[in-house]
N, CA, C, O and the ligand as a Tripos MOL2 file, in Angstrom:
@<TRIPOS>MOLECULE
protein
  321   319    81     0     0
PROTEIN
NO_CHARGES

@<TRIPOS>ATOM
      1 N          87.8140   94.9210  122.0590 N.3       1 MET1
      2 CA         88.8210   95.2450  123.0230 C.3       1 MET1
      3 C          88.9640   96.6200  123.2800 C.2       1 MET1
      4 O          89.3740   97.4500  122.4690 O.2       1 MET1
      5 N          88.5860   96.8430  124.5160 N.am      2 PRO2
      6 CA         88.6720   98.2090  125.1680 C.3       2 PRO2
      7 C          90.0820   98.7140  125.2930 C.2       2 PRO2
      8 O          91.0770   98.0210  125.5040 O.2       2 PRO2
      9 N          90.0250  100.1270  125.1210 N.am      3 LEU3
     10 CA         91.3360  100.7800  125.2540 C.3       3 LEU3
     11 C          92.6020  100.0080  124.8060 C.2       3 LEU3
     12 O          93.4450   99.6190  125.6140 O.2       3 LEU3
     13 N          92.6880   99.8000  123.3940 N.am      4 SER4
     14 CA         93.3800   99.0050  122.9530 C.3       4 SER4
     15 C          95.0480   99.7290  122.8300 C.2       4 SER4
     16 O          95.2960  100.8890  122.5010 O.2       4 SER4
     17 N          95.9090   98.7970  123.1520 N.am      5 GLU5
     18 CA         97.2250   99.3140  123.2160 C.3       5 GLU5
     19 C          97.9340   99.7320  121.9540 C.2       5 GLU5
     20 O          98.9660  100.4040  121.9560 O.2       5 GLU5
     21 N          97.2840   99.2700  120.8200 N.am      6 SER6
     22 CA         97.8200   99.5460  119.7060 C.3       6 SER6
     23 C          97.4470  101.2430  119.2130 C.2       6 SER6
     24 O          97.8180  101.8270  118.1950 O.2       6 SER6
     25 N          96.6310  101.7210  120.2850 N.am      7 LEU7
     26 CA         96.4650  103.1790  120.2210 C.3       7 LEU7
     27 C          97.2160  103.9040  121.0710 C.2       7 LEU7
     28 O          96.8530  105.0720  121.2080 O.2       7 LEU7
     29 N          98.1680  103.5460  121.6900 N.am      8 HIS8
     30 CA         98.8320  104.0810  122.9660 C.3       8 HIS8
     31 C          99.3990  105.4870  122.1020 C.2       8 HIS8
     32 O          99.1480  106.6320  122.4800 O.2       8 HIS8
     33 N         100.1070  105.1980  121.0290 N.am      9 SER9
     34 CA        100.7770  106.3450  120.3810 C.3       9 SER9
     35 C         100.0410  107.0930  119.5100 C.2       9 SER9
     36 O         100.6190  107.9370  118.8250 O.2       9 SER9
     37 N          98.8480  106.9250  119.4180 N.am     10 VAL10
     38 CA         98.0690  107.8380  118.4870 C.3      10 VAL10
     39 C          97.4300  108.8830  119.2500 C.2      10 VAL10
     40 O          96.7130  108.7380  120.2400 O.2      10 VAL10
     41 N          97.8330  110.1440  118.5720 N.am     11 GLU11
     42 CA         97.4250  111.3740  118.9100 C.3      11 GLU11
     43 C          95.8670  111.5690  118.9730 C.2      11 GLU11
     44 O          95.2210  111.6590  117.9290 O.2      11 GLU11
     45 N          95.2930  111.6300  120.1600 N.am     12 MET12
     46 CA         93.7940  111.7920  120.0110 C.3      12 MET12
     47 C          93.2110  113.0950  120.5320 C.2      12 MET12
     48 O          93.7460  113.5030  121.5620 O.2      12 MET12
     49 N          92.1440  113.8920  119.9920 N.am     13 GLU13
     50 CA         91.6900  114.9240  120.4360 C.3      13 GLU13
     51 C          90.3860  114.8110  121.0130 C.2      13 GLU13
     52 O          89.4050  114.1930  120.5980 O.2      13 GLU13
     53 N          90.5640  115.6370  122.2250 N.am     14 PHE14
     54 CA         89.4620  115.4280  123.0810 C.3      14 PHE14
     55 C          88.9450  116.9550  123.0180 C.2      14 PHE14
     56 O          89.7420  117.8910  122.9530 O.2      14 PHE14
     57 N          87.5200  117.1310  123.0440 N.am     15 ARG15
     58 CA         86.9110  118.3790  123.1250 C.3      15 ARG15
     59 C          86.3770  118.7640  124.3520 C.2      15 ARG15
     60 O          85.5610  117.9980  124.8650 O.2      15 ARG15
     61 N          86.6850  119.8450  124.9550 N.am     16 CYS16
     62 CA         85.9270  120.3920  125.9550 C.3      16 CYS16
     63 C          84.3970  120.5770  125.7750 C.2      16 CYS16
     64 O          83.9760  121.1390  124.7640 O.2      16 CYS16
     65 N          83.3980  120.0310  126.9170 N.am     17 SER17
     66 CA         82.3260  119.8220  126.4860 C.3      17 SER17
     67 C          81.4180  121.3800  126.8160 C.2      17 SER17
     68 O          80.2470  121.6190  126.5200 O.2      17 SER17
     69 N          82.3810  122.2570  127.4970 N.am     18 VAL18
     70 CA         82.0350  123.7330  127.8050 C.3      18 VAL18
     71 C          82.3530  124.5720  126.8430 C.2      18 VAL18
     72 O          81.4920  125.3800  126.4970 O.2      18 VAL18
     73 N          83.5500  124.5780  126.2420 N.am     19 CYS19
     74 CA         83.8150  125.5120  125.4100 C.3      19 CYS19
     75 C          83.9250  125.0760  124.0740 C.2      19 CYS19
     76 O          83.6840  125.7990  123.1070 O.2      19 CYS19
     77 N          84.3840  123.5830  123.9940 N.am     20 GLY20
     78 CA         84.6140  123.1310  122.5860 C.3      20 GLY20
     79 C          86.0050  123.1050  122.2960 C.2      20 GLY20
     80 O          86.2690  122.5740  121.2170 O.2      20 GLY20
     81 N          86.9610  123.5260  122.9500 N.am     21 LEU21
     82 CA         88.4480  123.6990  122.9240 C.3      21 LEU21
     83 C          88.8700  122.4050  122.7900 C.2      21 LEU21
     84 O          88.5170  121.5800  123.6320 O.2      21 LEU21
     85 N          89.6870  122.0350  121.7110 N.am     22 GLY22
     86 CA         90.1640  120.7500  121.7900 C.3      22 GLY22
     87 C          91.7070  120.5490  122.2840 C.2      22 GLY22
     88 O          92.5180  121.4520  122.0740 O.2      22 GLY22
     89 N          92.0340  119.5360  122.8400 N.am     23 PHE23
     90 CA         93.2940  119.2720  123.4350 C.3      23 PHE23
     91 C          93.7790  117.8890  122.7000 C.2      23 PHE23
     92 O          93.0130  116.9860  122.3630 O.2      23 PHE23
     93 N          95.0000  117.8960  122.5450 N.am     24 VAL24
     94 CA         95.5130  116.5510  121.8300 C.3      24 VAL24
     95 C          96.5970  115.9470  122.7780 C.2      24 VAL24
     96 O          97.5590  116.5400  123.2680 O.2      24 VAL24
     97 N          96.1670  114.3930  122.9610 N.am     25 ARG25
     98 CA         97.4520  113.8300  123.7850 C.3      25 ARG25
     99 C          97.2360  112.2990  123.2330 C.2      25 ARG25
    100 O          96.2210  111.8230  122.7250 O.2      25 ARG25
    101 N          98.4800  111.6870  123.4830 N.am     26 PRO26
    102 CA         98.5890  110.3580  122.9000 C.3      26 PRO26
    103 C          97.6630  109.5060  123.6690 C.2      26 PRO26
    104 O          97.3170  109.9000  124.7830 O.2      26 PRO26
    105 N          97.1930  108.3120  123.1810 N.am     27 GLY27
    106 CA         96.2840  107.6160  123.9220 C.3      27 GLY27
    107 C          96.4890  107.0250  124.9820 C.2      27 GLY27
    108 O          95.5460  106.6460  125.6770 O.2      27 GLY27
    109 N          97.7650  106.8240  125.3230 N.am     28 ARG28
    110 CA         98.3460  106.3050  126.7440 C.3      28 ARG28
    111 C          98.2040  107.3530  127.7980 C.2      28 ARG28
    112 O          98.2170  107.0860  129.0000 O.2      28 ARG28
    113 N          98.0590  108.6330  127.2740 N.am     29 TRP29
    114 CA         97.7910  109.5240  128.3980 C.3      29 TRP29
    115 C          96.4550  109.3990  128.6230 C.2      29 TRP29
    116 O          96.0920  109.4780  129.7960 O.2      29 TRP29
    117 N          95.5960  109.2120  127.7330 N.am     30 PHE30
    118 CA         94.1340  109.2920  128.2800 C.3      30 PHE30
    119 C          93.6920  108.0550  128.8250 C.2      30 PHE30
    120 O          92.5480  107.9480  129.2670 O.2      30 PHE30
    121 N          94.6320  106.9610  128.8330 N.am     31 LYS31
    122 CA         94.4780  105.7260  129.3630 C.3      31 LYS31
    123 C          94.6550  105.8640  131.0150 C.2      31 LYS31
    124 O          93.9500  105.2720  131.8320 O.2      31 LYS31
    125 N          95.6430  106.6860  131.3000 N.am     32 SER32
    126 CA         95.9440  106.9980  132.8480 C.3      32 SER32
    127 C          95.2670  108.1540  133.2640 C.2      32 SER32
    128 O          94.8770  108.1270  134.4320 O.2      32 SER32
    129 N          95.0210  109.1870  132.5930 N.am     33 ALA33
    130 CA         94.4890  110.2970  132.9880 C.3      33 ALA33
    131 C          93.2220  110.0080  133.7590 C.2      33 ALA33
    132 O          92.4940  109.0850  133.3940 O.2      33 ALA33
    133 N          92.9350  110.7280  134.7710 N.am     34 ALA34
    134 CA         91.7720  110.9540  135.5170 C.3      34 ALA34
    135 C          90.7440  112.1890  135.1750 C.2      34 ALA34
    136 O          89.5240  112.0240  135.1970 O.2      34 ALA34
    137 N          91.3630  113.4440  134.8570 N.am     35 GLN35
    138 CA         90.7270  114.5400  134.8080 C.3      35 GLN35
    139 C          91.5710  115.4220  133.7020 C.2      35 GLN35
    140 O          92.6000  114.9090  133.2620 O.2      35 GLN35
    141 N          91.2400  116.5320  133.3030 N.am     36 HIS36
    142 CA         91.8060  117.3960  132.2070 C.3      36 HIS36
    143 C          91.3500  118.8200  132.7180 C.2      36 HIS36
    144 O          90.1510  118.9840  132.9430 O.2      36 HIS36
    145 N          92.0050  119.5840  132.8620 N.am     37 ARG37
    146 CA         91.4530  121.0650  133.0750 C.3      37 ARG37
    147 C          91.7360  121.9990  131.8080 C.2      37 ARG37
    148 O          92.8220  122.5140  131.5410 O.2      37 ARG37
    149 N          90.4930  122.1230  131.0470 N.am     38 CYS38
    150 CA         90.7150  122.8360  129.8050 C.3      38 CYS38
    151 C          91.5450  124.1130  130.1210 C.2      38 CYS38
    152 O          91.4130  124.7270  131.1800 O.2      38 CYS38
    153 N          92.4360  124.4830  129.1040 N.am     39 SER39
    154 CA         93.1220  125.5450  128.9090 C.3      39 SER39
    155 C          92.4140  126.8310  128.4490 C.2      39 SER39
    156 O          92.9350  127.9420  128.5390 O.2      39 SER39
    157 N          91.1760  126.5940  127.9440 N.am     40 GLY40
    158 CA         90.1930  127.7150  127.5060 C.3      40 GLY40
    159 C          89.5020  128.3900  128.7140 C.2      40 GLY40
    160 O          89.6740  129.5130  129.1880 O.2      40 GLY40
    161 N          88.5500  127.2380  129.1290 N.am     41 CYS41
    162 CA         87.6710  127.7860  130.1820 C.3      41 CYS41
    163 C          87.9920  127.3160  131.6170 C.2      41 CYS41
    164 O          87.1920  127.5510  132.5220 O.2      41 CYS41
    165 N          89.1210  126.6720  131.8380 N.am     42 HIS42
    166 CA         89.4540  126.1760  132.9500 C.3      42 HIS42
    167 C          88.5240  125.0940  133.7090 C.2      42 HIS42
    168 O          88.5780  124.8250  134.9090 O.2      42 HIS42
    169 N          87.8180  124.6370  132.9230 N.am     43 GLN43
    170 CA         86.7120  123.6300  133.5950 C.3      43 GLN43
    171 C          87.4580  122.2700  133.6570 C.2      43 GLN43
    172 O          88.2160  121.8630  132.7770 O.2      43 GLN43
    173 N          87.1940  121.7120  134.6430 N.am     44 ILE44
    174 CA         87.6460  120.1750  134.7470 C.3      44 ILE44
    175 C          86.8830  119.4840  134.2650 C.2      44 ILE44
    176 O          85.7150  119.4860  134.6530 O.2      44 ILE44
    177 N          87.4010  118.5240  133.0720 N.am     45 THR45
    178 CA         86.5220  117.3170  132.6380 C.3      45 THR45
    179 C          87.0530  116.0490  133.1980 C.2      45 THR45
    180 O          88.2480  115.7850  133.0670 O.2      45 THR45
    181 N          86.1900  115.1990  133.8510 N.am     46 TYR46
    182 CA         86.5130  114.1460  134.2420 C.3      46 TYR46
    183 C          86.3560  112.9770  133.1820 C.2      46 TYR46
    184 O          85.3200  112.6210  132.6210 O.2      46 TYR46
    185 N          87.5750  112.4910  133.0530 N.am     47 LEU47
    186 CA         87.6650  111.2670  131.9780 C.3      47 LEU47
    187 C          87.3290  110.0430  132.6840 C.2      47 LEU47
    188 O          88.0850  109.3660  133.3820 O.2      47 LEU47
    189 N          86.2110  109.8590  132.4410 N.am     48 THR48
    190 CA         85.4550  108.7100  132.9550 C.3      48 THR48
    191 C          85.8050  107.4290  131.7730 C.2      48 THR48
    192 O          86.1200  107.6660  130.6070 O.2      48 THR48
    193 N          85.6890  106.2480  132.2820 N.am     49 TYR49
    194 CA         85.7670  105.2290  131.3540 C.3      49 TYR49
    195 C          85.0020  105.1810  130.4180 C.2      49 TYR49
    196 O          85.5240  104.8260  129.3610 O.2      49 TYR49
    197 N          83.9160  105.4120  130.3910 N.am     50 PRO50
    198 CA         82.8290  105.3780  129.2450 C.3      50 PRO50
    199 C          83.4220  106.4710  128.2360 C.2      50 PRO50
    200 O          83.3690  106.1560  127.0470 O.2      50 PRO50
    201 N          84.0240  107.8130  128.5800 N.am     51 LYS51
    202 CA         84.3480  108.8160  127.7480 C.3      51 LYS51
    203 C          85.7580  108.1600  127.1320 C.2      51 LYS51
    204 O          85.9500  108.3070  125.9250 O.2      51 LYS51
    205 N          86.5390  107.5910  127.7610 N.am     52 LYS52
    206 CA         87.9110  106.9220  127.2530 C.3      52 LYS52
    207 C          87.3920  105.7640  126.1560 C.2      52 LYS52
    208 O          87.6900  105.7660  124.9620 O.2      52 LYS52
    209 N          86.8190  105.0930  126.6140 N.am     53 LEU53
    210 CA         86.0700  103.8800  125.6510 C.3      53 LEU53
    211 C          85.7180  104.7630  124.1160 C.2      53 LEU53
    212 O          86.2090  104.4330  123.0360 O.2      53 LEU53
    213 N          84.9080  105.7580  124.2830 N.am     54 ALA54
    214 CA         84.1100  106.2780  123.1350 C.3      54 ALA54
    215 C          85.2180  106.8930  122.4730 C.2      54 ALA54
    216 O          85.0720  106.8400  121.2510 O.2      54 ALA54
    217 N          86.1630  107.3980  122.7950 N.am     55 LEU55
    218 CA         87.5990  108.2250  122.2700 C.3      55 LEU55
    219 C          88.3820  107.1950  121.6030 C.2      55 LEU55
    220 O          88.8540  107.4660  120.4990 O.2      55 LEU55
    221 N          88.5910  106.0150  122.1360 N.am     56 PHE56
    222 CA         89.4600  105.1350  122.0380 C.3      56 PHE56
    223 C          88.5880  104.3610  120.7000 C.2      56 PHE56
    224 O          89.1880  104.0550  119.6690 O.2      56 PHE56
    225 N          87.2790  104.1340  120.8630 N.am     57 ASP57
    226 CA         86.7930  103.5850  119.8020 C.3      57 ASP57
    227 C          86.6210  104.4950  118.2840 C.2      57 ASP57
    228 O          86.6440  104.0130  117.1510 O.2      57 ASP57
    229 N          86.4830  105.6140  118.5800 N.am     58 ARG58
    230 CA         86.4640  106.5390  117.6420 C.3      58 ARG58
    231 C          87.8220  106.4110  116.6000 C.2      58 ARG58
    232 O          87.8350  106.0930  115.4110 O.2      58 ARG58
    233 N          88.8680  106.7520  117.4320 N.am     59 TYR59
    234 CA         90.2390  106.4550  116.8030 C.3      59 TYR59
    235 C          90.5560  105.0700  116.1890 C.2      59 TYR59
    236 O          91.3180  105.0380  115.2230 O.2      59 TYR59
    237 N          90.0220  103.9050  116.6840 N.am     60 ALA60
    238 CA         90.2000  102.6760  116.3060 C.3      60 ALA60
    239 C          89.4840  102.6280  114.8740 C.2      60 ALA60
    240 O          90.0950  102.0990  113.9450 O.2      60 ALA60
    241 N          88.4040  103.0820  114.6980 N.am     61 LYS61
    242 CA         87.6900  103.3710  113.4100 C.3      61 LYS61
    243 C          88.6080  104.1930  112.1920 C.2      61 LYS61
    244 O          88.9080  103.8180  111.0580 O.2      61 LYS61
    245 N          88.8880  105.3410  112.8490 N.am     62 GLN62
    246 CA         89.6820  106.3610  111.9140 C.3      62 GLN62
    247 C          90.8730  105.5910  111.4230 C.2      62 GLN62
    248 O          91.0190  105.4300  110.2110 O.2      62 GLN62
    249 N          91.8180  105.0570  112.3670 N.am     63 THR63
    250 CA         93.1540  104.6350  112.0410 C.3      63 THR63
    251 C          93.1290  103.5730  110.9710 C.2      63 THR63
    252 O          93.9230  103.5500  110.0310 O.2      63 THR63
    253 N          91.9730  102.5170  111.2140 N.am     64 LYS64
    254 CA         91.7390  101.5020  110.2660 C.3      64 LYS64
    255 C          91.6690  102.3080  108.7970 C.2      64 LYS64
    256 O          92.5150  102.1120  107.9250 O.2      64 LYS64
    257 N          90.6920  103.1230  108.6600 N.am     65 GLY65
    258 CA         90.4330  103.7700  107.4750 C.3      65 GLY65
    259 C          91.3760  104.4690  106.9010 C.2      65 GLY65
    260 O          91.4920  104.5060  105.6760 O.2      65 GLY65
    261 N          92.1780  105.1190  107.7370 N.am     66 SER66
    262 CA         93.0240  106.4170  107.5000 C.3      66 SER66
    263 C          94.3660  105.5870  106.8110 C.2      66 SER66
    264 O          94.8530  106.3140  105.9460 O.2      66 SER66
    265 N          94.9130  104.6320  106.9000 N.am     67 VAL67
    266 CA         95.9020  103.8530  106.6930 C.3      67 VAL67
    267 C          95.7640  103.7230  104.9610 C.2      67 VAL67
    268 O          96.7070  103.9540  104.2040 O.2      67 VAL67
    269 N          94.6630  103.3870  104.6010 N.am     68 ALA68
    270 CA         94.6460  103.2500  103.1760 C.3      68 ALA68
    271 C          94.6190  104.4730  102.4470 C.2      68 ALA68
    272 O          95.1620  104.6240  101.3530 O.2      68 ALA68
    273 N          93.8420  105.5320  103.2000 N.am     69 LYS69
    274 CA         93.8570  106.7500  102.5370 C.3      69 LYS69
    275 C          95.2290  107.5120  102.5740 C.2      69 LYS69
    276 O          95.4370  108.2860  101.6400 O.2      69 LYS69
    277 N          96.1270  107.3900  103.4830 N.am     70 ASP70
    278 CA         97.3600  107.7930  103.2520 C.3      70 ASP70
    279 C          98.1550  107.3440  102.4920 C.2      70 ASP70
    280 O          99.0740  108.0670  102.1100 O.2      70 ASP70
    281 N          98.0330  105.8900  102.0010 N.am     71 GLU71
    282 CA         98.7480  105.3740  100.7950 C.3      71 GLU71
    283 C          98.4140  106.0800   99.4510 C.2      71 GLU71
    284 O          99.2230  106.4680   98.6080 O.2      71 GLU71
    285 N          97.0380  106.1700   99.4210 N.am     72 GLU72
    286 CA         96.4710  106.7810   98.2810 C.3      72 GLU72
    287 C          97.0360  108.2660   97.8380 C.2      72 GLU72
    288 O          97.4860  108.6470   96.7570 O.2      72 GLU72
    289 N          96.8360  108.9780   99.1230 N.am     73 ALA73
    290 CA         97.2300  110.5370   98.9280 C.3      73 ALA73
    291 C          98.8730  110.6730   98.8390 C.2      73 ALA73
    292 O          99.3470  111.7890   98.6230 O.2      73 ALA73
    293 N          99.5330  109.8030   98.9680 N.am     74 ARG74
    294 CA        101.2030  109.9690   98.7650 C.3      74 ARG74
    295 C         101.4910  110.0200   97.3980 C.2      74 ARG74
    296 O         101.8540  108.9990   96.8150 O.2      74 ARG74
    297 N         101.3720  111.0910   96.8200 N.am     75 THR75
    298 CA        101.5880  111.7430   95.3980 C.3      75 THR75
    299 C         102.6410  112.5520   95.8200 C.2      75 THR75
    300 O         102.6940  113.2370   96.8420 O.2      75 THR75
    301 N         103.6680  112.3810   94.7390 N.am     76 PRO76
    302 CA        104.7680  113.8350   94.7650 C.3      76 PRO76
    303 C         104.1660  114.8910   94.5180 C.2      76 PRO76
    304 O         103.1890  114.9620   93.7720 O.2      76 PRO76
    305 N         104.8780  116.1930   95.3460 N.am     77 PRO77
    306 CA        104.5160  117.3890   95.2570 C.3      77 PRO77
    307 C         104.6060  117.8120   93.8760 C.2      77 PRO77
    308 O         105.5040  117.3290   93.1860 O.2      77 PRO77
    309 N         103.6850  118.7640   93.3080 N.am     78 PRO78
    310 CA        103.8740  119.3200   91.7440 C.3      78 PRO78
    311 C         105.3740  120.1400   91.6340 C.2      78 PRO78
    312 O         105.8110  120.8910   92.5060 O.2      78 PRO78
    313 N         105.9540  119.8540   90.5290 N.am     79 LEU79
    314 CA        106.9660  120.6960   90.0580 C.3      79 LEU79
    315 C         106.8740  122.0070   89.8060 C.2      79 LEU79
    316 O         105.9210  122.4530   89.1660 O.2      79 LEU79
    317 N         107.8130  122.7520   90.2600 N.am     80 GLN80
    318 CA        107.6600  124.3380   89.9790 C.3      80 GLN80
    319 C         108.8160  125.0170   89.2710 C.2      80 GLN80
    320 O         108.7660  126.2220   89.0250 O.2      80 GLN80
    321 ZN         86.6210  124.6320  128.0110 Zn       81 ZN81
@<TRIPOS>BOND
     1     1     2 1
     2     2     3 1
     3     3     4 2
     4     3     5 am
     5     5     6 1
     6     6     7 1
     7     7     8 2
     8     7     9 am
     9     9    10 1
    10    10    11 1
    11    11    12 2
    12    11    13 am
    13    13    14 1
    14    14    15 1
    15    15    16 2
    16    15    17 am
    17    17    18 1
    18    18    19 1
    19    19    20 2
    20    19    21 am
    21    21    22 1
    22    22    23 1
    23    23    24 2
    24    23    25 am
    25    25    26 1
    26    26    27 1
    27    27    28 2
    28    27    29 am
    29    29    30 1
    30    30    31 1
    31    31    32 2
    32    31    33 am
    33    33    34 1
    34    34    35 1
    35    35    36 2
    36    35    37 am
    37    37    38 1
    38    38    39 1
    39    39    40 2
    40    39    41 am
    41    41    42 1
    42    42    43 1
    43    43    44 2
    44    43    45 am
    45    45    46 1
    46    46    47 1
    47    47    48 2
    48    47    49 am
    49    49    50 1
    50    50    51 1
    51    51    52 2
    52    51    53 am
    53    53    54 1
    54    54    55 1
    55    55    56 2
    56    55    57 am
    57    57    58 1
    58    58    59 1
    59    59    60 2
    60    59    61 am
    61    61    62 1
    62    62    63 1
    63    63    64 2
    64    63    65 am
    65    65    66 1
    66    66    67 1
    67    67    68 2
    68    67    69 am
    69    69    70 1
    70    70    71 1
    71    71    72 2
    72    71    73 am
    73    73    74 1
    74    74    75 1
    75    75    76 2
    76    75    77 am
    77    77    78 1
    78    78    79 1
    79    79    80 2
    80    79    81 am
    81    81    82 1
    82    82    83 1
    83    83    84 2
    84    83    85 am
    85    85    86 1
    86    86    87 1
    87    87    88 2
    88    87    89 am
    89    89    90 1
    90    90    91 1
    91    91    92 2
    92    91    93 am
    93    93    94 1
    94    94    95 1
    95    95    96 2
    96    95    97 am
    97    97    98 1
    98    98    99 1
    99    99   100 2
   100    99   101 am
   101   101   102 1
   102   102   103 1
   103   103   104 2
   104   103   105 am
   105   105   106 1
   106   106   107 1
   107   107   108 2
   108   107   109 am
   109   109   110 1
   110   110   111 1
   111   111   112 2
   112   111   113 am
   113   113   114 1
   114   114   115 1
   115   115   116 2
   116   115   117 am
   117   117   118 1
   118   118   119 1
   119   119   120 2
   120   119   121 am
   121   121   122 1
   122   122   123 1
   123   123   124 2
   124   123   125 am
   125   125   126 1
   126   126   127 1
   127   127   128 2
   128   127   129 am
   129   129   130 1
   130   130   131 1
   131   131   132 2
   132   131   133 am
   133   133   134 1
   134   134   135 1
   135   135   136 2
   136   135   137 am
   137   137   138 1
   138   138   139 1
   139   139   140 2
   140   139   141 am
   141   141   142 1
   142   142   143 1
   143   143   144 2
   144   143   145 am
   145   145   146 1
   146   146   147 1
   147   147   148 2
   148   147   149 am
   149   149   150 1
   150   150   151 1
   151   151   152 2
   152   151   153 am
   153   153   154 1
   154   154   155 1
   155   155   156 2
   156   155   157 am
   157   157   158 1
   158   158   159 1
   159   159   160 2
   160   159   161 am
   161   161   162 1
   162   162   163 1
   163   163   164 2
   164   163   165 am
   165   165   166 1
   166   166   167 1
   167   167   168 2
   168   167   169 am
   169   169   170 1
   170   170   171 1
   171   171   172 2
   172   171   173 am
   173   173   174 1
   174   174   175 1
   175   175   176 2
   176   175   177 am
   177   177   178 1
   178   178   179 1
   179   179   180 2
   180   179   181 am
   181   181   182 1
   182   182   183 1
   183   183   184 2
   184   183   185 am
   185   185   186 1
   186   186   187 1
   187   187   188 2
   188   187   189 am
   189   189   190 1
   190   190   191 1
   191   191   192 2
   192   191   193 am
   193   193   194 1
   194   194   195 1
   195   195   196 2
   196   195   197 am
   197   197   198 1
   198   198   199 1
   199   199   200 2
   200   199   201 am
   201   201   202 1
   202   202   203 1
   203   203   204 2
   204   203   205 am
   205   205   206 1
   206   206   207 1
   207   207   208 2
   208   207   209 am
   209   209   210 1
   210   210   211 1
   211   211   212 2
   212   211   213 am
   213   213   214 1
   214   214   215 1
   215   215   216 2
   216   215   217 am
   217   217   218 1
   218   218   219 1
   219   219   220 2
   220   219   221 am
   221   221   222 1
   222   222   223 1
   223   223   224 2
   224   223   225 am
   225   225   226 1
   226   226   227 1
   227   227   228 2
   228   227   229 am
   229   229   230 1
   230   230   231 1
   231   231   232 2
   232   231   233 am
   233   233   234 1
   234   234   235 1
   235   235   236 2
   236   235   237 am
   237   237   238 1
   238   238   239 1
   239   239   240 2
   240   239   241 am
   241   241   242 1
   242   242   243 1
   243   243   244 2
   244   243   245 am
   245   245   246 1
   246   246   247 1
   247   247   248 2
   248   247   249 am
   249   249   250 1
   250   250   251 1
   251   251   252 2
   252   251   253 am
   253   253   254 1
   254   254   255 1
   255   255   256 2
   256   255   257 am
   257   257   258 1
   258   258   259 1
   259   259   260 2
   260   259   261 am
   261   261   262 1
   262   262   263 1
   263   263   264 2
   264   263   265 am
   265   265   266 1
   266   266   267 1
   267   267   268 2
   268   267   269 am
   269   269   270 1
   270   270   271 1
   271   271   272 2
   272   271   273 am
   273   273   274 1
   274   274   275 1
   275   275   276 2
   276   275   277 am
   277   277   278 1
   278   278   279 1
   279   279   280 2
   280   279   281 am
   281   281   282 1
   282   282   283 1
   283   283   284 2
   284   283   285 am
   285   285   286 1
   286   286   287 1
   287   287   288 2
   288   287   289 am
   289   289   290 1
   290   290   291 1
   291   291   292 2
   292   291   293 am
   293   293   294 1
   294   294   295 1
   295   295   296 2
   296   295   297 am
   297   297   298 1
   298   298   299 1
   299   299   300 2
   300   299   301 am
   301   301   302 1
   302   302   303 1
   303   303   304 2
   304   303   305 am
   305   305   306 1
   306   306   307 1
   307   307   308 2
   308   307   309 am
   309   309   310 1
   310   310   311 1
   311   311   312 2
   312   311   313 am
   313   313   314 1
   314   314   315 1
   315   315   316 2
   316   315   317 am
   317   317   318 1
   318   318   319 1
   319   319   320 2
@<TRIPOS>SUBSTRUCTURE
     1 MET1         2 RESIDUE 1 A MET
     2 PRO2         6 RESIDUE 1 A PRO
     3 LEU3        10 RESIDUE 1 A LEU
     4 SER4        14 RESIDUE 1 A SER
     5 GLU5        18 RESIDUE 1 A GLU
     6 SER6        22 RESIDUE 1 A SER
     7 LEU7        26 RESIDUE 1 A LEU
     8 HIS8        30 RESIDUE 1 A HIS
     9 SER9        34 RESIDUE 1 A SER
    10 VAL10       38 RESIDUE 1 A VAL
    11 GLU11       42 RESIDUE 1 A GLU
    12 MET12       46 RESIDUE 1 A MET
    13 GLU13       50 RESIDUE 1 A GLU
    14 PHE14       54 RESIDUE 1 A PHE
    15 ARG15       58 RESIDUE 1 A ARG
    16 CYS16       62 RESIDUE 1 A CYS
    17 SER17       66 RESIDUE 1 A SER
    18 VAL18       70 RESIDUE 1 A VAL
    19 CYS19       74 RESIDUE 1 A CYS
    20 GLY20       78 RESIDUE 1 A GLY
    21 LEU21       82 RESIDUE 1 A LEU
    22 GLY22       86 RESIDUE 1 A GLY
    23 PHE23       90 RESIDUE 1 A PHE
    24 VAL24       94 RESIDUE 1 A VAL
    25 ARG25       98 RESIDUE 1 A ARG
    26 PRO26      102 RESIDUE 1 A PRO
    27 GLY27      106 RESIDUE 1 A GLY
    28 ARG28      110 RESIDUE 1 A ARG
    29 TRP29      114 RESIDUE 1 A TRP
    30 PHE30      118 RESIDUE 1 A PHE
    31 LYS31      122 RESIDUE 1 A LYS
    32 SER32      126 RESIDUE 1 A SER
    33 ALA33      130 RESIDUE 1 A ALA
    34 ALA34      134 RESIDUE 1 A ALA
    35 GLN35      138 RESIDUE 1 A GLN
    36 HIS36      142 RESIDUE 1 A HIS
    37 ARG37      146 RESIDUE 1 A ARG
    38 CYS38      150 RESIDUE 1 A CYS
    39 SER39      154 RESIDUE 1 A SER
    40 GLY40      158 RESIDUE 1 A GLY
    41 CYS41      162 RESIDUE 1 A CYS
    42 HIS42      166 RESIDUE 1 A HIS
    43 GLN43      170 RESIDUE 1 A GLN
    44 ILE44      174 RESIDUE 1 A ILE
    45 THR45      178 RESIDUE 1 A THR
    46 TYR46      182 RESIDUE 1 A TYR
    47 LEU47      186 RESIDUE 1 A LEU
    48 THR48      190 RESIDUE 1 A THR
    49 TYR49      194 RESIDUE 1 A TYR
    50 PRO50      198 RESIDUE 1 A PRO
    51 LYS51      202 RESIDUE 1 A LYS
    52 LYS52      206 RESIDUE 1 A LYS
    53 LEU53      210 RESIDUE 1 A LEU
    54 ALA54      214 RESIDUE 1 A ALA
    55 LEU55      218 RESIDUE 1 A LEU
    56 PHE56      222 RESIDUE 1 A PHE
    57 ASP57      226 RESIDUE 1 A ASP
    58 ARG58      230 RESIDUE 1 A ARG
    59 TYR59      234 RESIDUE 1 A TYR
    60 ALA60      238 RESIDUE 1 A ALA
    61 LYS61      242 RESIDUE 1 A LYS
    62 GLN62      246 RESIDUE 1 A GLN
    63 THR63      250 RESIDUE 1 A THR
    64 LYS64      254 RESIDUE 1 A LYS
    65 GLY65      258 RESIDUE 1 A GLY
    66 SER66      262 RESIDUE 1 A SER
    67 VAL67      266 RESIDUE 1 A VAL
    68 ALA68      270 RESIDUE 1 A ALA
    69 LYS69      274 RESIDUE 1 A LYS
    70 ASP70      278 RESIDUE 1 A ASP
    71 GLU71      282 RESIDUE 1 A GLU
    72 GLU72      286 RESIDUE 1 A GLU
    73 ALA73      290 RESIDUE 1 A ALA
    74 ARG74      294 RESIDUE 1 A ARG
    75 THR75      298 RESIDUE 1 A THR
    76 PRO76      302 RESIDUE 1 A PRO
    77 PRO77      306 RESIDUE 1 A PRO
    78 PRO78      310 RESIDUE 1 A PRO
    79 LEU79      314 RESIDUE 1 A LEU
    80 GLN80      318 RESIDUE 1 A GLN
    81 ZN81       321 GROUP 0 **** ****
């Protein structure tokens, strides 16, 4: 399922292919966005469908794996 709606509220990081600066937007932003101007090098990146697909795919896998991890990592902070 491409560009899954379950990822609309997931914050995704896309990295500029020129300078590597990352920017974070929720999934729904990527779904409707056509291009993004990098705040570092001012290069316009065209957010083509294959790029969106790759991004969504990456986060679809990450969110599946991270849910269980978050549960495990939920330990109380040490007392001081
Ligand atoms: Zn850049």
